[in-house]
N, C-alpha and C positions, 0 to 999 in steps of 0.2 A: 831753476828748472830749465833744462835744455829741451825736453819734450815730455809729454804725458799723453796717455790714452784717455779719450773721452767716451762717454756712454753712447753706444749705438747698437741696435738690435742685431744687425746682420753683417756689418762691415767694420773695418778699422777706421776710427775717427781719431785723428791725431792733432794735437796742438804743440807747436814748437815756438821757442823764443830765442832771441839773440840780441846782442847790443848793436849789431849792424845787420844789414840785409844779407851780407856774405855769411855771417855767423848763423843766421836763421836758415839759410839754404843748406849750410853744412849740417846743422842739426836735423833738418828735414831728411837729408840723405841718411844720416845715422839712424833715424827713427824707422825709415823704410827697411833698411838692412836688418835692424834688430827685430822688426816684425816678422821677417822671414826666417832668420837664423840667429844663433847666439853670437852677436858681434864681439863679445869678449873673448871668444875662442879663436878669433881671426888674427893671424900674424901679418906683419907688413913685409912681405917677401918680394912683391912685384909692384911696379908703378905703371899707372895708365893716365891718360889725359882725355877729358871729355870737353867738347865745345858745343854750345847750344845757343841759338838765336831765336828770339820771339818778339812779337809786336808789343806785348805788355807783360806786366809782372805775373798775372794769373796764368797766361799761356806759358811763360817761362817756368813757373813752378810746376805746372802740369807736365811739360816736356822733361823737366829735370827728374821728377818722380818716375815717369815712364822710362827714362833712360836707365835709372838705377835698377828698376825691376828687370828690364831686358838684360842688363849687364849681369845681374845675379842669376836669374832663372835661365835665360837663353844662352848666355856666354859662359856661365859657370864661374863667375869671379866674385869672391867674397871680399867686400871692402871693409876696412877697419877705420881709415882716416880720410877725410875730405878737406881739401884746401881750395876755397872758391874765390874767384875774382869776378866782380860784376862791372860792366860798363854800359852806359847808355849814350847812344849816338843815333837818335831817331828810333832805333830798336834797342832792345835789351840783349846783351851778350853775356854769357856765362862761360867761363873757363874753369874747369875743375881738375886739379891734380889729385889723384886718388892712390891710396896704397892698400894692398891686401894680398890675397893669394887665391889660387885655384880652389874652388869650392869642394869640400869633402863633407857630405851630409852626415857621416858618422862623427867627425870631429866638430863640425859647426852646428850640430843639433837642429835640423830643420824643424821649423815651427808651423808656419802657414804659407800657403801659396797666394800671392796677390795677382789678380787678373789684370787690373789696371787702376790708375788714379781716375778721379772723376772731378768735374767742375762743380758738382752738387755740394753745397755747404762750404765751398772754398772761400777763404777769407784771408786778406793780408792787411794788417794794420801797421802803418809805418811810424807810429809814435814810439818813443823810447820806453821800454824795450820793444823791438820789432816782434810782432806776433803773427803767426800763420796757423790756419786751421785747414785741414784737408781730409778727404774721405778716400779710402782705398777699397776698391771692390774686391772682395775675397771670393 
């Protein structure tokens, strides 16, 4: 299981897993894009790079999810693949190389608009496999 939707009355509640923190963050990115559009319809035509810094993992996850929403909705970029590198040197740093294309709502089949991530119900368990849960405000 890379990710799955959990029961929630009004918002998207998602659980992701990965063998490493990097893989869990990649799967979180995929789950957010696939909540908004059909990720399987996205082609890898353009490359972008995202860099995020945060004081802890929860803030890093929040900032990561927020950046993906902005990239998709505001900048109009549909991502297909994420390659994440994490480092910790006092703070957490995330560098993501992403591949996708300009969004086309007819081709990519718009599903839902996400307003923002939230810290409510956010959880990161670092045992193997890594597990993350987060809520997206729709």
